[in-house]
C-alpha positions in Angstrom: -4.6 -47.5 33.7 -3.6 -50.9 32.3 -2.4 -49.2 29.1 -0.4 -46.7 31.2 1.3 -49.5 33.1 2.0 -51.4 29.8 3.9 -48.2 28.6 1.8 -47.7 25.5 3.4 -44.7 23.8 0.1 -43.3 22.7 -1.1 -43.1 26.3 2.1 -41.4 27.5 1.8 -38.9 24.6 -1.9 -38.1 25.6 -0.9 -37.6 29.3 2.1 -35.5 28.4 0.7 -33.3 25.6 -3.1 -33.6 25.8 -5.4 -30.8 26.8 -8.4 -32.0 29.0 -11.8 -30.6 28.0 -13.5 -32.5 30.8 -11.8 -34.3 33.7 -13.3 -36.1 36.7 -10.1 -36.1 38.7 -8.1 -38.7 36.8 -6.2 -37.0 33.9 -4.5 -34.1 35.8 -3.3 -36.4 38.6 -1.8 -38.7 36.0 0.0 -35.8 34.4 1.4 -34.8 37.8 2.6 -38.3 38.4 4.3 -38.4 35.0 6.1 -35.1 35.7 7.3 -36.4 39.0 8.6 -39.6 37.4 6.1 -41.7 39.3 4.5 -43.3 36.2 6.8 -46.1 35.3 6.2 -49.1 33.1 5.8 -52.4 34.8 8.6 -55.0 34.6 6.3 -57.1 32.5 5.9 -54.3 29.9 9.7 -53.8 29.8 10.2 -57.5 29.2 7.6 -57.3 26.4 9.4 -54.5 24.7 12.7 -56.4 24.9 11.2 -59.5 23.5 9.9 -57.5 20.5 13.5 -57.0 19.3 14.0 -60.7 19.3 11.1 -61.0 16.8 12.4 -58.4 14.4 14.4 -60.8 12.2 11.5 -63.3 12.1 9.1 -60.6 11.1 11.4 -59.3 8.3 11.8 -62.8 6.9 8.0 -63.3 7.1 7.5 -60.1 5.2 10.0 -61.0 2.5 8.1 -64.2 2.0 4.9 -62.2 1.7 6.6 -60.1 -0.9 7.5 -63.2 -2.8 3.9 -64.4 -2.8 2.7 -60.9 -4.0 5.1 -61.1 -6.9 4.1 -64.7 -7.6 0.4 -63.9 -7.9 1.1 -60.6 -9.6 2.7 -62.4 -12.6 0.9 -65.7 -12.4 -2.7 -64.4 -12.7 -2.0 -62.2 -15.8 -0.2 -65.1 -17.4 -3.2 -67.4 -16.9 -5.5 -64.7 -18.2 -3.5 -64.5 -21.5 -3.6 -68.2 -21.9 -7.4 -68.1 -21.6 -7.6 -65.1 -23.9 -5.7 -67.2 -26.5 -8.6 -69.7 -26.2 -7.2 -72.4 -23.9 -8.8 -73.4 -20.6 -7.4 -71.9 -17.4 -4.2 -73.7 -16.4 -2.9 -74.5 -13.0 0.1 -72.6 -11.6 2.4 -75.5 -12.4 1.1 -75.8 -16.0 1.3 -72.0 -16.8 5.0 -71.6 -17.6 5.0 -74.6 -19.8 1.8 -73.5 -21.7 3.2 -69.9 -22.0 6.3 -71.4 -23.7 4.4 -73.9 -25.9 1.9 -71.3 -27.1 3.6 -68.0 -27.2 7.3 -69.0 -27.6 7.2 -72.1 -29.8 3.9 -71.9 -31.6 3.1 -68.2 -32.1 6.6 -66.8 -31.8 5.2 -63.8 -29.9 7.6 -64.2 -26.9 11.2 -65.2 -26.4 12.2 -67.9 -23.9 14.0 -65.2 -21.8 10.7 -63.3 -21.5 9.1 -66.0 -19.3 12.2 -66.7 -17.2 10.9 -64.7 -14.3 7.6 -66.6 -14.4 9.4 -69.9 -14.3 11.7 -68.7 -11.5 8.8 -67.4 -9.4 6.7 -70.6 -9.8 9.8 -72.6 -8.8 10.3 -70.5 -5.7 6.6 -70.9 -4.8 6.9 -74.6 -5.1 9.8 -74.5 -2.7 7.7 -72.4 -0.3 4.8 -75.0 -0.6 7.2 -77.8 0.4 8.9 -75.7 3.1 6.8 -72.8 4.6 9.9 -71.8 6.7 12.1 -71.2 3.6 14.1 -68.0 3.5 14.6 -65.5 0.7 16.9 -62.5 0.8 15.9 -58.9 0.3 18.1 -58.6 -2.8 16.4 -61.6 -4.4 13.0 -60.0 -3.8 14.3 -56.7 -5.3 15.5 -58.6 -8.4 12.1 -60.4 -8.7 10.2 -57.1 -8.5 12.3 -55.5 -11.2 12.0 -58.5 -13.5 8.2 -58.8 -12.7 7.7 -55.2 -13.8 9.4 -55.9 -17.2 7.4 -59.1 -17.6 4.1 -57.3 -16.9 4.9 -54.6 -19.5 5.6 -57.4 -22.0 2.3 -59.1 -21.2 0.5 -55.9 -21.9 2.1 -55.8 -25.4 1.2 -59.5 -25.8 -2.4 -58.9 -25.0 -2.6 -56.4 -27.8 -1.0 -58.8 -30.2 -3.4 -61.6 -29.2 -6.5 -59.4 -29.5 -5.3 -58.2 -32.9 -4.8 -61.8 -34.1 -8.1 -62.8 -32.7 -9.8 -60.0 -34.5 -8.2 -61.1 -37.8 -9.3 -64.7 -37.3 -12.8 -63.6 -36.4 -13.2 -61.4 -39.5 -11.6 -64.0 -41.7 -14.0 -66.7 -40.4 -17.1 -64.5 -40.8 -16.0 -63.6 -44.4 -15.5 -67.3 -45.3 -18.8 -68.4 -43.8 -20.8 -65.7 -45.4 -19.4 -66.2 -48.9 -19.7 -69.9 -48.7 -23.4 -69.5 -48.1 -23.6 -66.9 -50.9 -21.9 -69.3 -53.3 -24.9 -71.7 -52.9 -27.2 -68.8 -54.1 -25.2 -67.1 -56.8 -22.7 -69.8 -57.8 -18.9 -69.5 -57.8 -18.0 -65.9 -58.6 -15.6 -63.2 -57.7 -16.2 -61.1 -54.6 -17.4 -58.1 -56.6 -19.7 -60.2 -58.8 -21.1 -62.1 -55.8 -22.1 -58.8 -54.1 -23.5 -57.4 -57.4 -25.5 -60.6 -58.0 -26.8 -60.7 -54.4 -28.0 -57.1 -54.7 -29.6 -57.5 -58.2 -31.2 -60.9 -57.9 -32.1 -61.2 -54.2 -32.2 -57.8 -52.4 -33.9 -55.8 -55.2 -36.1 -58.8 -55.8 -37.4 -58.5 -52.2 -36.1 -61.9 -51.0 -33.6 -60.2 -48.6 -33.9 -56.9 -46.7 -31.5 -54.0 -47.7 -29.7 -54.3 -44.4 -28.3 -57.7 -45.4 -26.6 -56.0 -48.4 -25.2 -53.3 -46.0 -23.9 -55.9 -43.6 -22.3 -57.8 -46.5 -20.4 -54.7 -47.6 -19.3 -54.0 -44.0 -17.9 -57.5 -43.7 -15.8 -57.0 -46.9 -14.7 -53.5 -45.6 -13.8 -55.0 -42.2 -11.6 -57.6 -43.8 -9.7 -55.0 -45.8 -9.1 -52.9 -42.6 -7.8 -56.0 -40.7 -5.4 -56.8 -43.6 -4.0 -53.4 -43.2 -3.3 -54.0 -39.5 -5.9 -51.4 -38.4 -8.4 -53.7 -36.7 -10.6 -52.2 -34.0 -12.0 -54.5 -31.3 -15.3 -52.6 -31.2 -15.8 -52.6 -35.0 -14.9 -56.3 -35.1 -17.4 -57.1 -32.4 -20.1 -55.1 -34.3 -19.2 -56.9 -37.5 -19.5 -60.2 -35.8 -23.0 -59.4 -34.4 -24.3 -58.0 -37.7 -22.9 -60.9 -39.6 -24.9 -63.3 -37.5 -28.1 -61.6 -38.8 -27.0 -62.0 -42.4 -25.8 -65.6 -42.0 -29.0 -66.6 -40.3 -31.0 -65.0 -43.2 -28.9 -66.9 -45.7 -29.3 -70.2 -43.9 -33.0 -69.8 -43.6 -33.3 -68.9 -47.3 -31.2 -71.9 -48.3 -33.3 -74.2 -46.1 -36.6 -72.9 -47.7 -35.1 -73.5 -51.2 -34.2 -77.0 -50.3 -37.6 -77.7 -48.9 -39.3 -76.4 -52.0 -37.0 -78.5 -54.2 -37.7 -81.6 -52.2 -41.5 -81.1 -52.6 -41.1 -80.7 -56.3 -39.0 -83.9 -56.5 -41.7 -85.8 -54.6 -44.4 -84.6 -57.1 
């Protein structure tokens, strides 16, 4: 009854259009009163409806600010993620635009200054909001931010692929250098082909290293060739990294055993 007096639209719809399956003498009398025009909202409910219109502008302004915050986090979080993917610690929201410029615009040349303008603008607007929670933003400004944010996110997706590709290249290059630096201690300074041949002939076939180490060595060389052609695969790179750790550990242990044997001979 309180809901009826408050003129809740749902209640009026139920009474007007509903079909009672079970009624203890309440529903049908209400329907009759409604048809006779006797069910009228209270003065308080009328005042409430009128006051709602006064809140409309305030609600719209609040929602526009909410939209600004959505855009802000929608482009800030992916930007922070790419800074971390590059290898830097997670930045604060104020540091992010500067780091994006220093790393991807100035250092790596992967982005243009104009690419991060929407990030700078949105962070600046958020700073204004922090200083003044009652600030106002127009619907056209929000529309422009949304359009620019969409373009920015698309560019970030491309940037992620570029970063991952470069990271794979660095990973394979480092694995290759570490492996052949250890092999150089065993077989001396030789070409890549001669190093592999000597490792196979003098150490694998001699039973000092398992055949899988030779296979891993060849896979590292093959992975480096693939990366140089720009065809790196993140899963193959990860597998090469894991397999290389086995070979590198075997090489380190073998070198340590050789050094121990040599030191004992020198003491004698």
